[in-house]
C-alpha beads as a LAMMPS data file, in Angstrom:
LAMMPS data file: protein, C-alpha beads

241 atoms
240 bonds

1 atom types
1 bond types

-500.0 500.0 xlo xhi
-500.0 500.0 ylo yhi
-500.0 500.0 zlo zhi

Masses

1 110.0

Atoms # bond

1 1 1 117.409 102.033 149.677
2 1 1 113.692 100.858 150.435
3 1 1 111.364 102.068 147.865
4 1 1 108.820 104.966 148.296
5 1 1 105.154 103.548 148.290
6 1 1 104.999 105.815 144.614
7 1 1 108.029 104.465 143.361
8 1 1 106.211 100.653 143.786
9 1 1 103.396 102.198 141.945
10 1 1 105.648 103.409 139.265
11 1 1 107.106 99.816 139.162
12 1 1 104.000 98.245 138.751
13 1 1 103.139 100.229 135.922
14 1 1 106.268 99.640 134.068
15 1 1 105.853 95.951 134.981
16 1 1 102.369 96.152 133.590
17 1 1 103.772 97.821 130.260
18 1 1 106.034 95.415 129.558
19 1 1 103.710 92.107 130.149
20 1 1 101.423 94.553 127.521
21 1 1 104.240 95.408 124.993
22 1 1 105.391 91.714 125.350
23 1 1 102.046 90.210 124.127
24 1 1 101.658 88.226 127.533
25 1 1 98.287 89.962 128.096
26 1 1 95.243 91.437 125.586
27 1 1 92.612 94.437 126.342
28 1 1 92.834 94.241 129.731
29 1 1 94.031 91.138 131.137
30 1 1 96.276 90.460 133.618
31 1 1 97.296 91.353 137.128
32 1 1 100.033 92.571 139.585
33 1 1 100.462 93.011 142.976
34 1 1 103.278 94.078 145.616
35 1 1 103.380 93.745 149.484
36 1 1 103.954 96.607 151.463
37 1 1 103.515 95.004 154.889
38 1 1 101.296 92.220 156.490
39 1 1 98.466 94.336 155.717
40 1 1 99.060 96.507 152.885
41 1 1 99.266 95.698 149.613
42 1 1 99.212 97.557 146.589
43 1 1 97.169 96.147 143.608
44 1 1 96.165 96.898 139.629
45 1 1 92.129 97.306 139.425
46 1 1 90.052 96.249 137.429
47 1 1 88.864 96.880 133.609
48 1 1 91.908 98.709 132.878
49 1 1 95.203 97.655 130.115
50 1 1 98.105 96.877 131.854
51 1 1 100.009 98.715 128.912
52 1 1 98.318 101.949 130.149
53 1 1 98.523 102.892 133.446
54 1 1 99.986 105.496 135.805
55 1 1 100.483 105.466 139.269
56 1 1 97.061 107.323 140.025
57 1 1 95.082 103.492 138.907
58 1 1 97.142 101.841 141.674
59 1 1 94.852 100.233 144.657
60 1 1 96.134 99.839 147.967
61 1 1 93.765 96.697 149.892
62 1 1 94.350 94.616 152.871
63 1 1 95.246 91.441 153.980
64 1 1 91.735 90.547 153.084
65 1 1 91.172 92.239 149.854
66 1 1 89.320 94.986 151.049
67 1 1 89.986 98.667 149.541
68 1 1 92.376 100.832 151.487
69 1 1 92.926 103.429 149.169
70 1 1 91.775 103.958 145.435
71 1 1 90.702 106.993 143.707
72 1 1 87.419 107.546 141.925
73 1 1 86.698 104.955 138.872
74 1 1 89.450 102.274 140.203
75 1 1 88.763 99.427 141.952
76 1 1 91.383 96.587 142.774
77 1 1 91.343 93.357 140.493
78 1 1 88.954 91.205 140.561
79 1 1 91.215 88.480 140.796
80 1 1 92.885 89.809 144.478
81 1 1 91.378 87.011 146.175
82 1 1 94.609 84.873 144.164
83 1 1 96.687 87.091 145.108
84 1 1 95.795 87.659 148.896
85 1 1 96.088 83.149 149.259
86 1 1 99.748 83.531 148.178
87 1 1 100.654 86.013 150.190
88 1 1 98.777 84.875 153.150
89 1 1 100.737 80.909 152.719
90 1 1 104.445 82.181 151.390
91 1 1 105.246 84.378 154.181
92 1 1 108.490 85.258 151.604
93 1 1 106.459 86.106 148.791
94 1 1 106.625 89.891 148.031
95 1 1 104.936 90.286 144.702
96 1 1 102.664 88.351 142.526
97 1 1 102.067 88.418 138.585
98 1 1 99.255 86.810 136.647
99 1 1 99.363 87.213 133.205
100 1 1 98.465 85.198 129.874
101 1 1 101.575 84.761 128.050
102 1 1 100.845 83.228 124.616
103 1 1 102.846 79.853 124.749
104 1 1 102.564 79.031 128.029
105 1 1 98.378 79.868 128.082
106 1 1 98.319 77.354 125.144
107 1 1 99.557 74.573 127.504
108 1 1 97.221 75.860 130.064
109 1 1 94.624 75.600 128.043
110 1 1 96.127 72.307 126.201
111 1 1 96.081 70.948 129.802
112 1 1 99.868 70.213 130.198
113 1 1 102.340 70.711 132.573
114 1 1 105.874 72.064 131.820
115 1 1 107.907 69.391 133.599
116 1 1 110.351 68.917 130.695
117 1 1 114.007 69.229 131.744
118 1 1 115.514 70.921 128.570
119 1 1 117.651 73.617 129.851
120 1 1 119.600 74.536 132.229
121 1 1 118.902 78.318 133.409
122 1 1 114.593 76.654 133.560
123 1 1 116.086 73.723 135.957
124 1 1 117.810 75.908 138.628
125 1 1 115.812 78.951 138.983
126 1 1 112.290 77.971 137.658
127 1 1 111.879 74.149 137.918
128 1 1 108.676 72.160 137.401
129 1 1 105.751 74.544 136.384
130 1 1 102.610 72.240 137.440
131 1 1 98.713 72.858 136.138
132 1 1 96.067 73.664 139.004
133 1 1 93.141 72.678 137.919
134 1 1 90.458 75.018 135.895
135 1 1 88.893 77.446 138.923
136 1 1 86.165 80.336 137.901
137 1 1 87.599 83.942 137.580
138 1 1 87.244 86.508 140.715
139 1 1 86.036 83.213 142.847
140 1 1 87.546 81.431 145.224
141 1 1 87.843 78.604 143.039
142 1 1 91.371 79.562 141.763
143 1 1 92.752 80.296 145.433
144 1 1 92.049 76.958 146.212
145 1 1 92.843 75.336 143.160
146 1 1 96.117 77.237 143.449
147 1 1 97.264 76.550 147.361
148 1 1 98.404 73.180 146.899
149 1 1 101.129 74.132 145.147
150 1 1 102.290 76.953 146.923
151 1 1 104.635 75.517 149.651
152 1 1 107.024 73.981 146.683
153 1 1 106.828 75.988 143.653
154 1 1 106.940 79.588 142.262
155 1 1 104.998 79.187 139.282
156 1 1 101.912 77.726 138.083
157 1 1 99.854 77.324 135.203
158 1 1 96.147 77.801 135.611
159 1 1 94.018 75.343 133.475
160 1 1 92.117 77.170 130.407
161 1 1 93.467 80.185 131.947
162 1 1 96.917 81.631 132.023
163 1 1 100.221 81.139 134.099
164 1 1 100.642 82.848 137.481
165 1 1 104.216 83.599 138.950
166 1 1 105.440 85.252 142.698
167 1 1 108.743 85.927 144.062
168 1 1 110.681 87.748 146.852
169 1 1 110.189 91.430 144.714
170 1 1 108.128 92.463 141.490
171 1 1 110.947 92.294 139.139
172 1 1 112.282 88.831 140.407
173 1 1 108.014 87.771 140.126
174 1 1 107.695 89.527 136.171
175 1 1 111.325 87.479 135.326
176 1 1 109.546 84.277 136.613
177 1 1 106.947 85.336 134.122
178 1 1 109.334 85.600 131.274
179 1 1 111.073 82.225 132.174
180 1 1 107.797 80.737 132.107
181 1 1 106.754 81.663 128.332
182 1 1 110.375 81.375 127.432
183 1 1 110.383 77.848 128.598
184 1 1 106.797 77.040 126.987
185 1 1 108.159 78.470 123.959
186 1 1 111.017 76.388 123.615
187 1 1 108.955 73.351 124.450
188 1 1 106.394 73.801 121.977
189 1 1 109.014 74.642 119.214
190 1 1 111.074 71.172 119.909
191 1 1 108.046 69.413 119.572
192 1 1 107.923 70.992 115.944
193 1 1 111.458 69.164 115.323
194 1 1 110.711 65.609 117.103
195 1 1 110.413 66.338 120.850
196 1 1 112.975 67.550 123.079
197 1 1 116.038 66.223 124.085
198 1 1 115.906 65.745 128.027
199 1 1 118.594 66.111 130.715
200 1 1 120.215 62.477 131.779
201 1 1 119.746 61.964 135.287
202 1 1 123.185 62.445 135.749
203 1 1 123.094 66.400 134.152
204 1 1 119.807 66.936 136.296
205 1 1 122.130 66.465 139.250
206 1 1 124.431 68.556 138.404
207 1 1 122.087 71.087 137.963
208 1 1 120.407 70.375 141.412
209 1 1 123.606 70.906 142.704
210 1 1 124.164 74.276 141.301
211 1 1 120.683 75.539 142.569
212 1 1 121.712 73.926 146.120
213 1 1 125.152 76.264 146.084
214 1 1 123.385 78.858 144.755
215 1 1 120.222 79.093 146.814
216 1 1 118.214 81.675 144.777
217 1 1 114.586 82.473 146.383
218 1 1 111.826 80.709 145.915
219 1 1 110.685 77.012 147.139
220 1 1 110.930 75.421 143.883
221 1 1 111.439 71.330 144.584
222 1 1 115.337 71.303 143.288
223 1 1 115.742 67.758 143.858
224 1 1 112.490 65.915 145.029
225 1 1 109.627 66.077 143.458
226 1 1 106.439 66.832 145.561
227 1 1 104.057 63.737 143.992
228 1 1 106.598 61.285 144.875
229 1 1 108.939 62.595 148.131
230 1 1 111.763 60.307 147.302
231 1 1 111.945 61.030 143.377
232 1 1 113.871 63.620 141.389
233 1 1 111.790 66.763 139.808
234 1 1 110.615 66.087 136.117
235 1 1 110.491 62.556 136.878
236 1 1 106.467 62.280 136.607
237 1 1 103.760 64.694 134.476
238 1 1 101.075 64.349 137.254
239 1 1 99.062 67.363 136.152
240 1 1 97.638 67.270 140.197
241 1 1 98.518 66.986 143.327

Bonds

1 1 1 2
2 1 2 3
3 1 3 4
4 1 4 5
5 1 5 6
6 1 6 7
7 1 7 8
8 1 8 9
9 1 9 10
10 1 10 11
11 1 11 12
12 1 12 13
13 1 13 14
14 1 14 15
15 1 15 16
16 1 16 17
17 1 17 18
18 1 18 19
19 1 19 20
20 1 20 21
21 1 21 22
22 1 22 23
23 1 23 24
24 1 24 25
25 1 25 26
26 1 26 27
27 1 27 28
28 1 28 29
29 1 29 30
30 1 30 31
31 1 31 32
32 1 32 33
33 1 33 34
34 1 34 35
35 1 35 36
36 1 36 37
37 1 37 38
38 1 38 39
39 1 39 40
40 1 40 41
41 1 41 42
42 1 42 43
43 1 43 44
44 1 44 45
45 1 45 46
46 1 46 47
47 1 47 48
48 1 48 49
49 1 49 50
50 1 50 51
51 1 51 52
52 1 52 53
53 1 53 54
54 1 54 55
55 1 55 56
56 1 56 57
57 1 57 58
58 1 58 59
59 1 59 60
60 1 60 61
61 1 61 62
62 1 62 63
63 1 63 64
64 1 64 65
65 1 65 66
66 1 66 67
67 1 67 68
68 1 68 69
69 1 69 70
70 1 70 71
71 1 71 72
72 1 72 73
73 1 73 74
74 1 74 75
75 1 75 76
76 1 76 77
77 1 77 78
78 1 78 79
79 1 79 80
80 1 80 81
81 1 81 82
82 1 82 83
83 1 83 84
84 1 84 85
85 1 85 86
86 1 86 87
87 1 87 88
88 1 88 89
89 1 89 90
90 1 90 91
91 1 91 92
92 1 92 93
93 1 93 94
94 1 94 95
95 1 95 96
96 1 96 97
97 1 97 98
98 1 98 99
99 1 99 100
100 1 100 101
101 1 101 102
102 1 102 103
103 1 103 104
104 1 104 105
105 1 105 106
106 1 106 107
107 1 107 108
108 1 108 109
109 1 109 110
110 1 110 111
111 1 111 112
112 1 112 113
113 1 113 114
114 1 114 115
115 1 115 116
116 1 116 117
117 1 117 118
118 1 118 119
119 1 119 120
120 1 120 121
121 1 121 122
122 1 122 123
123 1 123 124
124 1 124 125
125 1 125 126
126 1 126 127
127 1 127 128
128 1 128 129
129 1 129 130
130 1 130 131
131 1 131 132
132 1 132 133
133 1 133 134
134 1 134 135
135 1 135 136
136 1 136 137
137 1 137 138
138 1 138 139
139 1 139 140
140 1 140 141
141 1 141 142
142 1 142 143
143 1 143 144
144 1 144 145
145 1 145 146
146 1 146 147
147 1 147 148
148 1 148 149
149 1 149 150
150 1 150 151
151 1 151 152
152 1 152 153
153 1 153 154
154 1 154 155
155 1 155 156
156 1 156 157
157 1 157 158
158 1 158 159
159 1 159 160
160 1 160 161
161 1 161 162
162 1 162 163
163 1 163 164
164 1 164 165
165 1 165 166
166 1 166 167
167 1 167 168
168 1 168 169
169 1 169 170
170 1 170 171
171 1 171 172
172 1 172 173
173 1 173 174
174 1 174 175
175 1 175 176
176 1 176 177
177 1 177 178
178 1 178 179
179 1 179 180
180 1 180 181
181 1 181 182
182 1 182 183
183 1 183 184
184 1 184 185
185 1 185 186
186 1 186 187
187 1 187 188
188 1 188 189
189 1 189 190
190 1 190 191
191 1 191 192
192 1 192 193
193 1 193 194
194 1 194 195
195 1 195 196
196 1 196 197
197 1 197 198
198 1 198 199
199 1 199 200
200 1 200 201
201 1 201 202
202 1 202 203
203 1 203 204
204 1 204 205
205 1 205 206
206 1 206 207
207 1 207 208
208 1 208 209
209 1 209 210
210 1 210 211
211 1 211 212
212 1 212 213
213 1 213 214
214 1 214 215
215 1 215 216
216 1 216 217
217 1 217 218
218 1 218 219
219 1 219 220
220 1 220 221
221 1 221 222
222 1 222 223
223 1 223 224
224 1 224 225
225 1 225 226
226 1 226 227
227 1 227 228
228 1 228 229
229 1 229 230
230 1 230 231
231 1 231 232
232 1 232 233
233 1 233 234
234 1 234 235
235 1 235 236
236 1 236 237
237 1 237 238
238 1 238 239
239 1 239 240
240 1 240 241
């Protein structure tokens, strides 16, 4: 059943409250967008807490980020350029979520990508989470820094900034954000216990095969590394392409 535009706005508000309640954002941080069609997108406004939105807050923009509709006192997120670049380069994407989850953002601040194969679900459904170089917020620097990763990944860390996830629909994009944060938290805590125990190549291949059979949405490299076409994913810690 197709969702109405109003129902999508309510879902954006619900996801906004979830990321706020889970301490993935503070104050007015973060932004969310959903693709309605090739030239209409709903997005959260700038300067408001994602935990206290109602449908009337949500703005509508075109593929260039220009305002189509916004109620008085609201204007689209200043990071809309980042979202539009993803939709432009990934026609399969239906929603984008940007947040500052504590553990994932700590890795981003430390300049460390999430490239350790430590749990089956992360390997199958998330893959590597590379680190996009720092870009000034609200400028084209961030879209430009993220673009090289869009073809092969479904999530990135934004250096000294936060995390960015995208998927076929809003719930899936949000779930990827949860997965990124959970992955980062486990990796951080396992380091305190002497370091994570990573999967061996044979176990990794079994997980890759499961992913190939399940064929979930997304494009994360289930069996090759973008930095080396003949090497398995997770074989390098390359931070940049």
